[in-house]
C-alpha positions, -999 to 999 in steps of 0.1 A, spaced: -23 8 -668 -33 -29 -657 -23 -40 -623 11 -57 -635 22 -25 -652 62 -21 -647 67 -59 -644 84 -76 -675 78 -111 -683 103 -132 -706 78 -157 -725 97 -185 -740 64 -205 -748 47 -218 -777 16 -234 -794 -12 -225 -766 -10 -235 -729 20 -210 -723 9 -180 -747 -26 -182 -732 -11 -179 -699 12 -150 -710 -14 -134 -727 -35 -128 -697 -5 -115 -679 1 -90 -709 -39 -79 -705 -31 -71 -669 -3 -48 -679 27 -66 -678 54 -60 -704 55 -95 -719 86 -103 -744 78 -133 -765 109 -148 -774 105 -169 -808 131 -193 -827 138 -181 -861 110 -202 -873 87 -186 -849 59 -202 -828 44 -231 -847 8 -218 -840 16 -188 -865 9 -215 -894 -24 -227 -885 -49 -214 -909 -71 -197 -916 -52 -162 -919 -45 -137 -944 -6 -134 -942 19 -161 -936 26 -165 -898 -5 -147 -887 -29 -170 -884 -64 -165 -864 -52 -189 -836 -22 -170 -829 -39 -134 -831 -60 -147 -801 -33 -161 -778 -7 -137 -783 -21 -100 -782 -4 -73 -761 30 -90 -766 61 -80 -780 82 -104 -804 121 -108 -805 136 -134 -824 165 -151 -810 183 -185 -819 191 -198 -784 215 -224 -798 236 -196 -814 262 -187 -783 256 -151 -792 218 -154 -790 219 -171 -755 241 -143 -742 214 -119 -753 188 -138 -735 205 -141 -705 214 -103 -706 177 -98 -710 170 -121 -680 192 -102 -659 164 -76 -654 131 -95 -659 106 -104 -633 96 -135 -645 102 -160 -670 76 -187 -683 86 -217 -705 69 -252 -717 95 -271 -728 109 -299 -708 133 -288 -681 158 -312 -696 157 -289 -728 163 -258 -707 192 -271 -689 206 -281 -722 203 -249 -733 220 -235 -704 187 -218 -692 180 -236 -660 169 -221 -629 203 -223 -613 220 -205 -638 192 -178 -640 189 -172 -606 229 -168 -602 220 -138 -625 190 -127 -611 180 -140 -579 145 -120 -579 133 -141 -612 104 -161 -608 111 -192 -629 77 -207 -643 79 -241 -661 46 -254 -675 52 -288 -690 38 -324 -692 47 -341 -656 61 -336 -624 100 -340 -620 99 -366 -595 81 -395 -614 86 -419 -640 71 -398 -667 95 -367 -659 110 -365 -695 80 -375 -713 66 -353 -739 32 -339 -734 5 -325 -755 -34 -317 -748 -48 -349 -765 -21 -370 -743 -31 -353 -711 -69 -355 -718 -67 -390 -719 -45 -396 -692 -65 -377 -666 -97 -398 -677 -116 -372 -698 -122 -397 -728 -133 -424 -703 -157 -401 -687 -172 -391 -722 -176 -427 -731 -193 -434 -700 -219 -402 -708 -221 -411 -743 -224 -445 -766 -192 -459 -751 -166 -446 -777 -139 -425 -760 -132 -393 -775 -115 -359 -767 -131 -326 -758 -130 -306 -791 -112 -277 -774 -76 -278 -762 -92 -278 -725 -59 -291 -707 -37 -263 -723 -63 -236 -712 -69 -249 -677 -34 -256 -670 -27 -223 -685 -50 -205 -660 -31 -226 -629 3 -211 -645 -12 -178 -643 -20 -183 -609 16 -197 -600 33 -166 -617 10 -142 -597 16 -162 -565 55 -160 -574 56 -127 -580 34 -115 -546 66 -134 -528 92 -116 -549 75 -81 -543 73 -89 -504 106 -105 -502 128 -95 -529 136 -134 -537 126 -153 -567 118 -193 -569 112 -220 -596 78 -231 -599 67 -260 -619 31 -265 -632 27 -300 -645 1 -304 -668 -9 -345 -658 -12 -334 -618 -30 -301 -625 -55 -318 -650 -58 -351 -626 -70 -322 -597 -94 -307 -621 -110 -338 -632 -112 -357 -600 -127 -328 -579 -160 -337 -597 -154 -375 -604 -132 -391 -574 -166 -396 -556 -168 -428 -535 -131 -432 -545 -123 -404 -518 -127 -429 -491 -107 -458 -478 -121 -483 -485 -139 -470 -516 -175 -463 -514 -181 -469 -551 -162 -467 -584 -161 -430 -588 -179 -407 -612 -206 -380 -606 -237 -395 -616 -254 -364 -630 -227 -354 -652 -222 -388 -665 -259 -393 -677 -262 -400 -714 -293 -375 -712 -274 -345 -699 -275 -328 -731 -293 -298 -746 -330 -307 -749 -344 -310 -785 -373 -290 -788 -401 -290 -815 -378 -271 -837 -345 -271 -826 -323 -274 -793 -322 -255 -760 -302 -256 -729 -319 -259 -694 -306 -271 -661 -336 -278 -638 -313 -281 -607 -327 -274 -570 -363 -279 -554 -376 -247 -560 -369 -250 -599 -384 -283 -601 -414 -271 -583 -415 -241 -608 -410 -265 -636 -438 -287 -633 -461 -258 -622 -451 -241 -652 -463 -270 -676 -492 -279 -654 -478 -312 -641 -477 -308 -606 -484 -347 -602 -448 -354 -610 -437 -337 -578 -456 -367 -560 -432 -394 -572 -404 -404 -547 -380 -396 -572 -387 -358 -573 -388 -361 -531 -350 -343 -529 -317 -336 -544 -304 -369 -533 -337 -390 -547 -333 -370 -580 -296 -379 -583 -305 -416 -580 -328 -416 -609 -310 -390 -631 -311 -408 -660 -349 -415 -661 -355 -381 -650 -335 -364 -677 -349 -388 -704 -385 -381 -693 -379 -344 -691 -363 -347 -724 -395 -359 -740 -414 -333 -726 -395 -303 -744 -403 -318 -775 -436 -307 -773 -430 -267 -778 -407 -246 -798 -374 -232 -787 -390 -197 -783 -418 -211 -762 -397 -228 -738 -374 -199 -734 -404 -177 -728 -419 -201 -703 -390 -210 -684 -377 -171 -681 -410 -163 -669 -407 -193 -642 -369 -182 -632 -356 -214 -646 -323 -214 -658 -320 -211 -698 -295 -204 -724 -297 -206 -762 -273 -234 -777 -251 -211 -799 -231 -219 -829 -196 -202 -836 -217 -180 -857 -247 -171 -837 -225 -164 -806 -210 -134 -824 -244 -118 -822 -253 -128 -788 -273 -98 -771 -256 -98 -739 -220 -103 -751 -229 -73 -777 -242 -52 -747 -210 -57 -726 -186 -51 -754 -171 -86 -755 -163 -86 -791 -144 -55 -806 -133 -49 -842 -99 -31 -840 -75 -24 -870 -43 -49 -867 -12 -33 -884 -7 -63 -903 -41 -82 -908 -62 -51 -914 -97 -55 -896 -100 -84 -872 -124 -93 -844 -110 -94 -809 -124 -108 -774 -119 -84 -747 -108 -91 -710 -138 -109 -695 -134 -95 -660 -141 -62 -648 -120 -42 -625 -129 -10 -603 -95 8 -605 -70 -13 -625 -88 -25 -653 -70 -52 -678 -72 -44 -713 -58 -60 -744 -22 -40 -745 -23 -43 -784 -22 -67 -813 -5 -100 -817 31 -93 -830 48 -101 -862 75 -121 -861 105 -104 -843 88 -72 -847 101 -55 -816 138 -71 -815 154 -40 -819 136 -18 -792 135 -47 -768 173 -53 -771 179 -14 -772 158 -10 -738 182 -39 -722 211 -17 -729 224 -31 -762 238 -2 -784 230 0 -823 260 -14 -831 257 -44 -809 224 -52 -822 234 -51 -858 264 -75 -849 241 -97 -834 218 -97 -864 252 -100 -888 258 -132 -865 222 -146 -870 218 -145 -831 189 -124 -838 164 -118 -867 152 -81 -866 116 -82 -880 99 -50 -894 90 -27 -868 53 -12 -875 
């Protein structure tokens, strides 16, 4: 019984940003009803997977939810969704608001049916600017929020995207915050509200906290950018037999490092005098330290640095991280029996709670797997459910 037990979330999201957010809500105990089109969430098709519509990425962003297939372009399907919305605590969607309005699912319509509903839209751009109706995807938002430019400055000058759906995940977390805040207000007052979570604005805020720098001031003090993060030498250090991740940051750590390698003479150099001086010379310092790390093996460096209490971690691959001793000790990975897919590896909720510990509420659902039970819980009779299926307003998947 997680902290959101008893609350119902209608999840009209697809791809990754919205489903990631609603999975977190499901882990917290909310009854998350994933409303899918007859074709299903497109992420179901992303390989690899053992069976059609159950790809690994889908499994990792939709656990703990129940799936119902509703054709919202069918008048009977739309009526069924509105009936579900009458008792929902929140609705989360990630298409453009104009599309929701065309479907007849705008906030005003839903609030008239259910004044308590927290109506959260996670989409590209704020609705008061010229980009309001533009489509948005992770790559576009990464580019618009300066990430490829920053990577170019820190690398060989070639812009590129971060190789994770970073904008989707970051804004998904911000959407969780929005839902939780809206629910808190609802529980206190009995009144819902519309909340917009635009990707462009959210990611711009996320990036510029680090990099606005001197552009914070009027007139500007510099051209922006956090020098340490933009150093082309800020990367895992190459050792004599591999790589290692090390951050020597504060005065104590630099003293400990040079003491551990018997090079206290470095501390007499003005560039190591304090944090400000090191930031001024960060490129040459990181380059110099990189040369030092070539002189020992990875194992030798880990032993030396841990003994000196200097922050160090291995540079994992996607395969070696599965055997990380810390993650194994805390039970981060768990192998479960999925009713459709058989044995799969599942990540656990990373936070720990003393009373209402969130837990994965079950495996990711098959397409439309819970349609009949969801409709029955909303008061539909068996005859009404069969009629909706006959009219192609809903598609009833096989219950497991």
